[in-house]
PLY file of the C-alpha trace (Angstrom):
ply
format ascii 1.0
element vertex 651
property float x
property float y
property float z
element edge 650
property int vertex1
property int vertex2
end_header
-47.05 3.34 -30.29
-44.57 0.59 -29.39
-43.24 2.34 -26.28
-46.40 1.97 -24.17
-46.62 -1.85 -24.52
-42.90 -2.09 -23.67
-43.44 0.03 -20.56
-46.46 -2.06 -19.63
-44.48 -5.29 -20.05
-41.67 -3.85 -17.97
-44.07 -3.00 -15.15
-45.64 -6.45 -15.29
-42.18 -8.00 -15.13
-41.29 -5.94 -12.05
-44.51 -6.88 -10.28
-43.98 -10.56 -11.12
-40.41 -10.35 -9.81
-41.50 -8.78 -6.52
-44.30 -11.32 -6.06
-42.04 -14.31 -6.73
-39.34 -12.93 -4.47
-41.88 -12.29 -1.69
-43.31 -15.80 -1.96
-39.90 -17.44 -1.73
-38.77 -15.37 1.23
-42.13 -15.72 2.97
-41.87 -19.51 2.68
-38.92 -19.35 5.08
-40.96 -17.63 7.81
-44.17 -19.62 8.01
-42.70 -22.56 9.96
-41.33 -22.73 13.52
-38.07 -24.24 12.22
-36.41 -24.29 8.81
-35.45 -27.98 8.45
-31.96 -28.66 7.10
-29.34 -31.29 7.80
-26.65 -29.11 9.39
-28.36 -25.75 9.84
-29.03 -26.16 13.56
-25.38 -27.08 14.05
-24.35 -23.80 12.39
-26.72 -21.85 14.64
-25.38 -23.61 17.73
-21.75 -22.85 16.87
-22.63 -19.24 16.11
-24.22 -19.05 19.58
-21.00 -20.42 21.09
-19.10 -17.77 19.15
-21.43 -15.02 20.39
-21.45 -16.11 24.05
-17.94 -17.44 24.45
-16.51 -14.29 26.05
-18.94 -14.41 28.99
-17.21 -15.95 32.07
-20.48 -17.58 33.20
-20.29 -19.91 30.18
-17.45 -21.89 31.66
-18.44 -25.27 30.19
-18.36 -23.89 26.66
-14.99 -22.29 27.36
-13.62 -25.55 28.71
-14.79 -27.77 25.83
-14.24 -25.34 22.94
-11.67 -22.85 21.79
-12.14 -20.09 19.22
-10.41 -20.42 15.87
-10.22 -16.77 14.81
-8.08 -17.04 11.68
-9.25 -15.75 8.31
-10.65 -18.76 6.47
-13.80 -19.66 4.49
-17.09 -20.36 6.29
-16.85 -17.21 8.38
-19.71 -15.36 6.70
-22.67 -17.39 7.99
-21.21 -17.91 11.45
-20.25 -14.26 11.84
-23.63 -13.02 10.65
-25.50 -15.49 12.85
-23.35 -14.58 15.88
-24.25 -10.91 15.34
-27.96 -11.65 14.89
-28.03 -13.85 18.00
-27.10 -10.85 20.09
-30.43 -9.21 19.19
-32.91 -11.99 18.33
-33.76 -15.63 19.17
-31.91 -18.46 17.39
-34.74 -19.52 15.07
-35.33 -15.90 14.01
-31.61 -15.36 13.37
-31.48 -18.50 11.25
-34.49 -17.50 9.18
-33.01 -14.07 8.53
-29.89 -15.77 7.21
-31.87 -18.25 5.09
-33.97 -15.37 3.73
-30.75 -13.76 2.51
-29.66 -17.02 0.86
-33.06 -17.42 -0.82
-33.67 -13.79 -1.78
-30.21 -12.75 -2.94
-29.76 -15.59 -5.46
-32.36 -14.41 -8.04
-31.44 -10.77 -7.37
-27.77 -11.47 -8.03
-28.62 -13.22 -11.30
-30.76 -10.24 -12.29
-27.87 -7.87 -11.54
-25.45 -10.11 -13.44
-27.71 -10.29 -16.50
-28.41 -6.54 -16.49
-24.67 -5.87 -16.31
-24.09 -7.94 -19.45
-27.21 -6.80 -21.34
-29.91 -4.63 -19.76
-32.59 -5.96 -22.10
-31.89 -9.66 -21.45
-33.24 -10.07 -17.91
-35.83 -12.77 -18.51
-33.36 -15.63 -17.72
-33.14 -14.31 -14.14
-36.37 -16.24 -13.52
-34.22 -19.38 -13.41
-32.93 -18.11 -10.07
-36.29 -18.72 -8.42
-36.17 -22.42 -9.28
-32.66 -22.63 -7.80
-33.38 -20.87 -4.50
-34.31 -23.92 -2.39
-31.37 -25.88 -3.70
-29.89 -29.12 -2.36
-26.88 -27.50 -0.68
-29.13 -25.06 1.18
-31.17 -28.02 2.45
-27.95 -29.62 3.63
-27.57 -26.51 5.78
-24.47 -25.20 4.00
-25.31 -21.59 4.74
-21.88 -20.08 4.02
-21.77 -21.71 0.60
-25.37 -20.67 -0.09
-24.38 -17.07 0.67
-21.36 -17.37 -1.59
-23.39 -18.10 -4.73
-25.09 -14.67 -4.98
-21.85 -12.95 -3.95
-20.11 -14.61 -6.93
-22.69 -13.30 -9.38
-22.71 -9.82 -7.85
-18.91 -9.88 -8.30
-19.09 -11.03 -11.93
-21.74 -8.42 -12.71
-19.73 -5.64 -11.07
-16.57 -6.56 -12.98
-18.43 -6.73 -16.29
-19.94 -3.28 -15.68
-16.61 -1.66 -14.80
-14.16 -3.76 -16.83
-13.29 -1.00 -19.28
-12.70 1.64 -16.60
-11.11 -0.07 -13.59
-10.02 2.90 -11.53
-8.44 2.48 -8.10
-11.72 2.75 -6.19
-13.43 0.21 -8.42
-10.53 -2.20 -8.14
-10.79 -1.94 -4.35
-14.52 -2.70 -4.51
-13.81 -5.71 -6.71
-11.15 -6.98 -4.30
-13.55 -6.57 -1.38
-16.22 -8.57 -3.24
-13.72 -11.34 -4.01
-12.47 -11.43 -0.43
-16.11 -11.59 0.73
-16.54 -14.61 -1.53
-13.49 -16.18 0.11
-14.99 -15.63 3.57
-18.13 -17.40 2.35
-16.62 -20.48 0.75
-13.27 -21.51 -0.68
-14.59 -23.38 -3.72
-16.85 -20.52 -4.79
-13.89 -18.18 -4.36
-11.67 -20.32 -6.61
-14.40 -20.59 -9.26
-15.00 -16.82 -9.25
-11.24 -16.12 -9.61
-11.01 -18.61 -12.49
-14.01 -17.18 -14.35
-12.93 -13.56 -13.85
-9.41 -14.32 -15.09
-10.68 -16.11 -18.19
-13.22 -13.35 -18.87
-10.50 -10.71 -18.60
-8.27 -12.61 -21.04
-11.16 -13.17 -23.44
-12.13 -9.49 -23.32
-8.52 -8.41 -23.95
-8.26 -10.69 -26.99
-11.63 -9.56 -28.35
-10.63 -5.89 -28.05
-7.02 -6.59 -29.02
-5.82 -4.60 -26.05
-3.47 -6.44 -23.70
-2.80 -3.56 -21.32
-6.19 -3.75 -19.45
-5.64 -7.47 -18.88
-2.16 -6.83 -17.49
-3.48 -4.08 -15.20
-6.24 -6.41 -14.03
-3.74 -9.22 -13.39
-1.51 -6.89 -11.33
-4.49 -5.66 -9.30
-5.48 -9.27 -8.68
-2.06 -10.26 -7.29
-3.22 -10.54 -3.63
-6.29 -12.48 -4.75
-4.17 -14.87 -6.82
-1.88 -15.41 -3.83
-4.90 -16.15 -1.63
-6.36 -18.47 -4.29
-3.08 -20.39 -4.57
-2.89 -20.72 -0.79
-6.52 -21.90 -0.66
-6.02 -24.49 -3.40
-2.83 -25.87 -1.89
-4.42 -25.99 1.58
-7.49 -27.84 0.33
-6.05 -30.14 -2.33
-2.35 -30.77 -1.83
-1.78 -34.32 -0.63
-5.42 -34.75 0.40
-7.27 -38.01 -0.14
-9.66 -37.73 -3.09
-12.79 -39.75 -3.72
-14.39 -39.80 -7.17
-17.98 -40.71 -7.99
-18.82 -43.16 -10.76
-19.65 -41.67 -14.15
-23.17 -43.15 -13.94
-23.78 -41.31 -10.64
-22.55 -38.02 -12.11
-24.72 -38.45 -15.20
-27.82 -39.24 -13.17
-27.23 -36.17 -10.99
-26.62 -33.94 -14.03
-29.63 -35.12 -16.02
-31.99 -34.72 -13.05
-30.51 -31.28 -12.26
-29.50 -32.74 -8.89
-28.47 -29.44 -7.34
-32.17 -28.61 -6.91
-33.25 -32.11 -5.80
-33.60 -32.56 -2.04
-35.82 -34.47 0.38
-38.16 -35.85 -2.28
-37.79 -37.59 -5.63
-40.49 -35.32 -7.12
-37.93 -32.48 -7.26
-36.18 -34.45 -10.00
-39.16 -33.92 -12.34
-38.68 -30.17 -12.01
-34.98 -30.74 -12.63
-35.60 -32.73 -15.83
-37.94 -30.05 -17.14
-35.58 -27.19 -16.27
-32.60 -28.95 -17.88
-34.59 -29.65 -21.04
-35.76 -26.04 -21.25
-32.29 -24.57 -20.72
-30.67 -26.93 -23.22
-33.38 -26.09 -25.79
-32.80 -22.37 -25.23
-29.03 -22.82 -25.51
-29.41 -24.84 -28.72
-31.76 -22.20 -30.10
-29.25 -19.45 -29.30
-26.48 -21.38 -31.06
-28.64 -22.02 -34.16
-29.63 -18.35 -34.30
-25.99 -17.24 -34.26
-25.06 -19.78 -36.96
-27.85 -18.48 -39.19
-26.83 -14.88 -38.62
-23.21 -15.78 -39.38
-24.33 -17.30 -42.67
-26.29 -14.15 -43.60
-24.12 -11.33 -42.25
-20.81 -12.89 -41.30
-19.31 -14.13 -38.07
-18.47 -10.67 -36.72
-22.10 -9.54 -36.95
-23.40 -12.78 -35.41
-21.30 -12.60 -32.25
-22.60 -10.33 -29.48
-19.94 -10.77 -26.75
-21.84 -13.27 -24.62
-20.19 -16.30 -26.21
-17.59 -16.71 -23.43
-20.40 -17.57 -21.03
-21.27 -20.60 -23.16
-17.60 -21.59 -23.14
-17.35 -21.17 -19.37
-20.53 -23.16 -18.82
-19.03 -26.00 -20.88
-15.77 -25.66 -18.91
-17.67 -25.92 -15.61
-19.49 -28.98 -16.96
-16.14 -30.62 -17.71
-14.91 -29.68 -14.24
-18.07 -31.21 -12.79
-17.37 -34.55 -14.44
-13.61 -34.72 -13.75
-13.48 -33.30 -10.20
-13.49 -35.55 -7.13
-16.56 -35.59 -4.92
-14.38 -35.09 -1.84
-10.92 -33.68 -1.25
-9.70 -34.35 2.28
-12.45 -33.16 4.62
-14.10 -31.05 1.89
-17.04 -32.81 0.23
-19.83 -32.23 -2.27
-17.35 -30.72 -4.74
-19.29 -31.83 -7.85
-22.58 -30.62 -6.37
-21.17 -27.14 -5.78
-19.74 -26.90 -9.30
-23.04 -28.05 -10.80
-24.93 -25.21 -9.14
-22.84 -22.72 -11.18
-23.00 -24.47 -14.56
-26.32 -23.06 -15.79
-26.41 -19.64 -14.06
-23.12 -18.85 -15.86
-24.80 -19.81 -19.14
-27.76 -17.41 -18.72
-26.27 -14.30 -20.46
-25.73 -16.41 -23.59
-29.46 -17.22 -23.71
-30.60 -14.08 -25.52
-34.25 -14.43 -24.55
-34.78 -10.75 -25.36
-34.65 -11.80 -29.01
-37.59 -14.14 -28.63
-40.88 -12.80 -29.87
-44.57 -13.36 -29.28
-45.84 -16.68 -27.98
-42.35 -18.19 -27.70
-41.20 -15.39 -25.38
-44.33 -15.54 -23.21
-44.30 -19.34 -23.22
-40.68 -19.40 -22.03
-41.40 -16.88 -19.28
-44.49 -18.81 -18.24
-42.59 -22.10 -18.14
-39.88 -20.60 -15.91
-42.49 -19.13 -13.56
-44.43 -22.41 -13.38
-41.26 -24.40 -12.65
-40.29 -22.02 -9.87
-43.78 -22.20 -8.33
-43.86 -26.02 -8.53
-40.44 -26.19 -6.91
-41.56 -23.73 -4.22
-44.75 -25.73 -3.63
-42.84 -28.97 -3.16
-40.35 -27.28 -0.84
-43.10 -25.60 1.18
-45.11 -28.81 1.61
-41.95 -30.67 2.69
-40.87 -27.92 5.07
-44.34 -27.82 6.63
-44.28 -31.50 7.53
-40.65 -31.68 8.57
-40.89 -28.50 10.66
-43.71 -30.09 12.70
-41.56 -33.13 13.40
-38.55 -31.02 14.28
-40.65 -29.00 16.74
-41.95 -32.20 18.36
-38.44 -33.61 18.72
-37.00 -30.40 20.15
-39.79 -30.31 22.75
-39.07 -33.98 23.49
-35.54 -33.18 24.61
-36.88 -30.77 27.24
-34.93 -28.18 29.19
-31.37 -29.10 30.07
-29.55 -27.96 33.17
-27.05 -25.16 32.56
-23.27 -25.76 32.60
-23.60 -29.30 31.27
-22.26 -31.43 28.43
-24.38 -33.52 26.06
-23.20 -36.54 24.09
-25.08 -38.23 21.25
-25.59 -42.00 21.17
-24.81 -43.70 17.87
-24.82 -40.63 15.60
-25.48 -41.83 12.06
-25.73 -39.35 9.21
-27.32 -41.73 6.73
-29.12 -44.25 8.93
-32.71 -45.15 8.03
-34.09 -43.51 11.18
-32.51 -40.19 10.15
-34.17 -40.36 6.73
-37.65 -41.55 7.61
-40.37 -39.01 8.30
-43.65 -39.77 10.08
-45.49 -37.65 7.51
-43.42 -38.00 4.34
-41.97 -41.50 4.59
-38.56 -42.07 3.04
-36.51 -38.87 2.62
-34.00 -38.67 -0.21
-30.46 -37.28 -0.11
-30.67 -35.26 3.15
-30.77 -36.27 6.84
-32.93 -33.44 8.25
-33.17 -34.78 11.83
-29.48 -35.41 12.43
-28.53 -32.38 14.55
-31.83 -30.65 15.32
-31.42 -31.62 19.00
-29.04 -28.67 19.23
-32.05 -26.34 19.04
-33.00 -27.61 22.52
-29.50 -26.88 23.77
-29.87 -23.29 22.64
-32.76 -22.92 25.08
-30.42 -23.55 28.05
-27.35 -21.63 29.11
-23.84 -22.95 28.71
-24.52 -26.41 27.28
-21.60 -27.98 25.40
-22.63 -30.39 22.62
-20.06 -33.17 22.23
-21.27 -34.47 18.84
-20.39 -31.17 17.17
-18.86 -32.19 13.85
-17.87 -28.61 12.96
-15.69 -28.35 16.05
-13.45 -31.13 14.67
-12.68 -29.25 11.44
-10.06 -26.49 11.13
-12.12 -24.30 8.80
-14.81 -23.40 11.33
-14.51 -20.68 14.01
-15.37 -23.00 16.95
-13.06 -25.98 17.58
-12.66 -28.55 20.33
-9.78 -28.07 22.69
-7.12 -30.74 22.37
-8.27 -32.33 25.64
-11.79 -32.70 24.13
-10.67 -33.90 20.70
-13.64 -35.05 18.60
-15.96 -34.54 21.56
-14.33 -37.12 23.80
-12.64 -36.24 27.08
-9.02 -37.26 27.47
-9.84 -38.19 31.09
-11.87 -41.39 31.33
-13.65 -40.37 34.55
-15.14 -37.21 32.99
-18.31 -38.39 31.27
-20.99 -36.25 29.57
-23.71 -34.98 31.91
-26.35 -36.11 29.41
-26.46 -38.65 26.59
-29.15 -38.22 23.96
-30.39 -41.25 22.03
-31.80 -39.65 18.90
-33.95 -41.47 16.34
-32.53 -44.94 17.00
-34.25 -48.21 16.13
-35.29 -50.71 18.81
-32.08 -52.73 18.57
-29.91 -49.63 18.93
-31.99 -48.38 21.84
-31.62 -51.66 23.71
-27.85 -51.58 23.21
-27.74 -47.97 24.39
-29.78 -48.74 27.51
-27.42 -51.55 28.45
-24.28 -49.51 27.80
-25.43 -46.48 29.81
-27.08 -48.29 32.73
-24.08 -48.21 35.12
-23.62 -44.42 34.95
-26.88 -42.96 33.63
-30.61 -43.00 34.25
-33.47 -42.22 31.88
-34.74 -38.71 32.63
-36.98 -38.02 29.63
-38.50 -40.03 26.80
-40.34 -38.77 23.73
-41.48 -40.09 20.35
-38.00 -40.13 18.79
-35.64 -39.48 21.67
-34.44 -40.66 25.04
-32.46 -38.37 27.31
-30.19 -40.01 29.86
-28.78 -38.02 32.76
-25.66 -38.94 34.64
-26.57 -40.36 38.03
-26.02 -38.06 40.98
-23.98 -40.23 43.34
-24.40 -40.36 47.09
-21.64 -38.30 48.71
-18.82 -40.26 50.29
-19.87 -40.46 54.00
-16.24 -40.58 55.09
-15.80 -36.96 53.98
-18.69 -35.68 56.13
-18.89 -38.01 59.13
-16.67 -35.84 61.32
-16.95 -32.15 62.09
-18.80 -31.23 58.90
-15.86 -29.13 57.72
-13.88 -30.04 54.61
-10.54 -28.31 53.99
-8.84 -28.75 50.64
-5.18 -27.89 50.20
-4.38 -27.12 46.55
-0.75 -28.09 46.00
1.91 -29.56 43.71
2.70 -33.25 43.60
4.90 -34.20 46.56
4.23 -31.05 48.61
3.33 -31.15 52.32
-0.36 -31.07 53.10
-1.70 -28.70 55.75
-2.87 -30.45 58.95
-6.56 -31.45 58.80
-6.71 -30.88 55.02
-7.12 -33.11 51.98
-4.60 -32.63 49.15
-5.85 -31.55 45.73
-3.34 -31.84 42.87
-3.52 -30.40 39.31
-4.39 -33.92 38.13
-7.04 -34.68 40.77
-9.94 -35.19 38.37
-13.53 -35.53 39.52
-14.46 -38.84 41.13
-18.17 -39.57 41.54
-19.28 -39.12 45.16
-16.13 -37.21 46.08
-14.47 -34.25 44.40
-12.05 -33.19 41.69
-11.48 -31.03 38.62
-14.06 -31.09 35.84
-12.16 -28.77 33.52
-9.46 -30.11 31.25
-7.73 -26.77 30.65
-4.04 -26.75 31.69
-3.32 -26.06 35.37
0.00 -25.42 37.07
1.05 -25.79 40.72
3.58 -23.71 42.64
5.23 -23.42 46.06
6.27 -20.00 47.37
7.06 -20.63 51.05
7.25 -23.02 53.97
3.59 -22.72 54.97
1.95 -25.80 53.38
-1.47 -24.11 53.32
-0.57 -20.57 52.28
2.53 -21.34 50.23
1.16 -23.99 47.86
-1.24 -23.06 45.06
-2.81 -24.24 41.80
-3.61 -21.81 39.01
-4.18 -21.41 35.31
-4.79 -18.91 32.54
-8.14 -20.48 31.65
-11.04 -21.18 33.96
-10.79 -23.96 36.50
-13.95 -25.98 37.29
-13.97 -27.95 40.55
-16.85 -30.17 41.69
-17.58 -31.45 45.19
-20.35 -33.96 45.96
-21.94 -33.35 49.37
-25.26 -33.83 51.22
-27.98 -31.26 50.53
-28.05 -28.39 52.96
-26.56 -24.98 53.73
-22.80 -24.49 53.57
-20.28 -21.75 54.18
-17.66 -21.57 51.45
-14.41 -19.67 51.52
-11.54 -19.79 49.00
-8.06 -18.33 49.35
-7.44 -16.86 45.90
-5.58 -13.99 44.27
-6.78 -10.39 44.74
-8.17 -10.08 41.20
-9.61 -13.59 40.97
-13.30 -14.35 40.54
-15.00 -17.30 42.24
-18.44 -18.67 41.31
-20.12 -21.37 43.40
-23.30 -22.84 41.88
-23.62 -19.58 39.88
-23.30 -17.39 42.99
-20.39 -14.96 43.30
-18.19 -15.81 46.28
-16.55 -12.92 48.10
-14.88 -13.82 51.38
-17.00 -16.27 53.38
-20.19 -17.07 51.48
-23.24 -19.07 52.59
-25.20 -20.95 49.92
-27.88 -23.64 49.67
-27.08 -26.97 47.96
-30.13 -28.86 46.69
-28.76 -31.33 44.14
-25.83 -32.77 46.13
-23.34 -30.92 43.95
-21.20 -27.89 44.57
-19.46 -26.57 41.46
-16.80 -23.93 42.02
-15.35 -21.99 39.08
-12.10 -20.06 39.35
-11.24 -17.34 36.82
-9.33 -14.10 36.65
-10.59 -10.59 36.03
-7.11 -9.33 35.14
-6.84 -10.90 31.71
-3.57 -12.73 31.04
-2.42 -12.89 34.66
-4.51 -16.02 35.34
-6.12 -17.23 38.55
-4.53 -18.78 41.66
-6.12 -20.71 44.54
-4.31 -21.93 47.65
-7.11 -23.55 49.65
-10.87 -24.08 49.85
-12.96 -24.63 52.97
-16.55 -25.92 52.98
-18.41 -26.06 56.31
-21.96 -27.14 57.12
-24.26 -24.48 58.49
-26.88 -25.83 60.91
0 1
1 2
2 3
3 4
4 5
5 6
6 7
7 8
8 9
9 10
10 11
11 12
12 13
13 14
14 15
15 16
16 17
17 18
18 19
19 20
20 21
21 22
22 23
23 24
24 25
25 26
26 27
27 28
28 29
29 30
30 31
31 32
32 33
33 34
34 35
35 36
36 37
37 38
38 39
39 40
40 41
41 42
42 43
43 44
44 45
45 46
46 47
47 48
48 49
49 50
50 51
51 52
52 53
53 54
54 55
55 56
56 57
57 58
58 59
59 60
60 61
61 62
62 63
63 64
64 65
65 66
66 67
67 68
68 69
69 70
70 71
71 72
72 73
73 74
74 75
75 76
76 77
77 78
78 79
79 80
80 81
81 82
82 83
83 84
84 85
85 86
86 87
87 88
88 89
89 90
90 91
91 92
92 93
93 94
94 95
95 96
96 97
97 98
98 99
99 100
100 101
101 102
102 103
103 104
104 105
105 106
106 107
107 108
108 109
109 110
110 111
111 112
112 113
113 114
114 115
115 116
116 117
117 118
118 119
119 120
120 121
121 122
122 123
123 124
124 125
125 126
126 127
127 128
128 129
129 130
130 131
131 132
132 133
133 134
134 135
135 136
136 137
137 138
138 139
139 140
140 141
141 142
142 143
143 144
144 145
145 146
146 147
147 148
148 149
149 150
150 151
151 152
152 153
153 154
154 155
155 156
156 157
157 158
158 159
159 160
160 161
161 162
162 163
163 164
164 165
165 166
166 167
167 168
168 169
169 170
170 171
171 172
172 173
173 174
174 175
175 176
176 177
177 178
178 179
179 180
180 181
181 182
182 183
183 184
184 185
185 186
186 187
187 188
188 189
189 190
190 191
191 192
192 193
193 194
194 195
195 196
196 197
197 198
198 199
199 200
200 201
201 202
202 203
203 204
204 205
205 206
206 207
207 208
208 209
209 210
210 211
211 212
212 213
213 214
214 215
215 216
216 217
217 218
218 219
219 220
220 221
221 222
222 223
223 224
224 225
225 226
226 227
227 228
228 229
229 230
230 231
231 232
232 233
233 234
234 235
235 236
236 237
237 238
238 239
239 240
240 241
241 242
242 243
243 244
244 245
245 246
246 247
247 248
248 249
249 250
250 251
251 252
252 253
253 254
254 255
255 256
256 257
257 258
258 259
259 260
260 261
261 262
262 263
263 264
264 265
265 266
266 267
267 268
268 269
269 270
270 271
271 272
272 273
273 274
274 275
275 276
276 277
277 278
278 279
279 280
280 281
281 282
282 283
283 284
284 285
285 286
286 287
287 288
288 289
289 290
290 291
291 292
292 293
293 294
294 295
295 296
296 297
297 298
298 299
299 300
300 301
301 302
302 303
303 304
304 305
305 306
306 307
307 308
308 309
309 310
310 311
311 312
312 313
313 314
314 315
315 316
316 317
317 318
318 319
319 320
320 321
321 322
322 323
323 324
324 325
325 326
326 327
327 328
328 329
329 330
330 331
331 332
332 333
333 334
334 335
335 336
336 337
337 338
338 339
339 340
340 341
341 342
342 343
343 344
344 345
345 346
346 347
347 348
348 349
349 350
350 351
351 352
352 353
353 354
354 355
355 356
356 357
357 358
358 359
359 360
360 361
361 362
362 363
363 364
364 365
365 366
366 367
367 368
368 369
369 370
370 371
371 372
372 373
373 374
374 375
375 376
376 377
377 378
378 379
379 380
380 381
381 382
382 383
383 384
384 385
385 386
386 387
387 388
388 389
389 390
390 391
391 392
392 393
393 394
394 395
395 396
396 397
397 398
398 399
399 400
400 401
401 402
402 403
403 404
404 405
405 406
406 407
407 408
408 409
409 410
410 411
411 412
412 413
413 414
414 415
415 416
416 417
417 418
418 419
419 420
420 421
421 422
422 423
423 424
424 425
425 426
426 427
427 428
428 429
429 430
430 431
431 432
432 433
433 434
434 435
435 436
436 437
437 438
438 439
439 440
440 441
441 442
442 443
443 444
444 445
445 446
446 447
447 448
448 449
449 450
450 451
451 452
452 453
453 454
454 455
455 456
456 457
457 458
458 459
459 460
460 461
461 462
462 463
463 464
464 465
465 466
466 467
467 468
468 469
469 470
470 471
471 472
472 473
473 474
474 475
475 476
476 477
477 478
478 479
479 480
480 481
481 482
482 483
483 484
484 485
485 486
486 487
487 488
488 489
489 490
490 491
491 492
492 493
493 494
494 495
495 496
496 497
497 498
498 499
499 500
500 501
501 502
502 503
503 504
504 505
505 506
506 507
507 508
508 509
509 510
510 511
511 512
512 513
513 514
514 515
515 516
516 517
517 518
518 519
519 520
520 521
521 522
522 523
523 524
524 525
525 526
526 527
527 528
528 529
529 530
530 531
531 532
532 533
533 534
534 535
535 536
536 537
537 538
538 539
539 540
540 541
541 542
542 543
543 544
544 545
545 546
546 547
547 548
548 549
549 550
550 551
551 552
552 553
553 554
554 555
555 556
556 557
557 558
558 559
559 560
560 561
561 562
562 563
563 564
564 565
565 566
566 567
567 568
568 569
569 570
570 571
571 572
572 573
573 574
574 575
575 576
576 577
577 578
578 579
579 580
580 581
581 582
582 583
583 584
584 585
585 586
586 587
587 588
588 589
589 590
590 591
591 592
592 593
593 594
594 595
595 596
596 597
597 598
598 599
599 600
600 601
601 602
602 603
603 604
604 605
605 606
606 607
607 608
608 609
609 610
610 611
611 612
612 613
613 614
614 615
615 616
616 617
617 618
618 619
619 620
620 621
621 622
622 623
623 624
624 625
625 626
626 627
627 628
628 629
629 630
630 631
631 632
632 633
633 634
634 635
635 636
636 637
637 638
638 639
639 640
640 641
641 642
642 643
643 644
644 645
645 646
646 647
647 648
648 649
649 650
């Protein structure tokens, strides 16, 4: 008679789980953009990663280099780069966010079922955590790491008493996957697994399984030591005040983003979890008094200990270590999920059990409602701002005027007013750059950090050219106040003109200079002799050296990649050459019209002129007073070589 109600409750629980999961994932797809602080920057860099190998993207290849080492933060970028090969950027991003949102409660369910199949009710906490603060910051790799950690813990707990070779390999793969997601999550998972293994060995009074586990974990321990030393050794550390940490903890700050109202959900969730933890402790104390300590303990006690340990780590850890930040926030997100197996909600009965389940469902729905309302309004503003940037010309660079992560304009919404904690408009301009081909964003904070797969080349360190004459093609003034806009107008006036203005943005384009009349007042033929410094110049030609950088109105190199010059004979035109292993970009300003272009290059070299392939003598139309010639090699490491270029007017 008792089996049918249990089956019915189980079915209701499954239906509720599917409905909640569907609602949370669906909330990611109903808006044109998913507003986060750094999410668009991740998508942009993943697009660079996906398109970098294409020779036509020569501006990206000149500004950036690929950092292909094995380090954390690869997971989100790699997955996005793969998705961008088959779907648009906003779709790829929402698929990734759906994984972050959907896998978190599922991983907690798997973790809880691994520890105790009947104690799955606490998994409902996962739905309140899904739209967490770090996800809203756009930390996609870290957000992926959280469910991977709990899948790893659940797998180990399931197999801990029978760790055969195949299972050890699966465990190592899961841990390495965590490392590829985020270094801090990886270190926390290694710490918890090691302590769990030691605890289990002591509880069973069998040391051999712990020793076998420790030996199997040797490569993981080596990687963890390397990660810790790399991140923490000698790095500058910044600690938050105790009052700040307490306020964050008591408001359950890891789920508070955008709006102060999220803190009310945090207070309620913290109170509920602490009450459940206290109730679980009292129940065990009573059982110990009646039947003894051995009968009162059920094996989930280490999770209480680890939750307390994580709480201590939260309060004593620095907020930032070197370039790594939000350390306390990341630890806090693990404190209560680790506690969940200790909360034996399966032992609750009647109204208390249903009331607890109802409270968890209501909190998750309130949190989802707040997040959805916020996303709806912010997504509209993001769409308006992206449209305001307009379509950019391909093969260009874009700088950002006065980027400020925490300025009032970045945290003020037309629809929501003051925004707390997150700057959702900071980098969303990069969505517009994804609509154009080969646009290099020069305010790309990820490219300045060694633990991301796309980095600036040394000549473009921190987004600034090492050659003063090479300025960005566009400068975007993004959500600046009137005083900042006036200062920007004055600073850019000599070199730029306003090409587009919208509600929160101004786009300035570099002025197209009038071509130097001295270059074209004669026969209408321009011969360029590419040569080393000090070499003889061919008669009737103009010398071009490896360091002849672009000069407005004239000509020169736009690319900053290394170039070398050589001399192989006495003929000053055929014997001198400039070459390089990376693409060379050369710009020539000239009057609009038709021109015949010919370049003396190597037999396997590839020449593009205004996106047209040049083979032999090539006629092309110039309509914007600019001729951009790109030299590259189709033979891989051999590099390209060019001896001379001739440009002649065609009447």
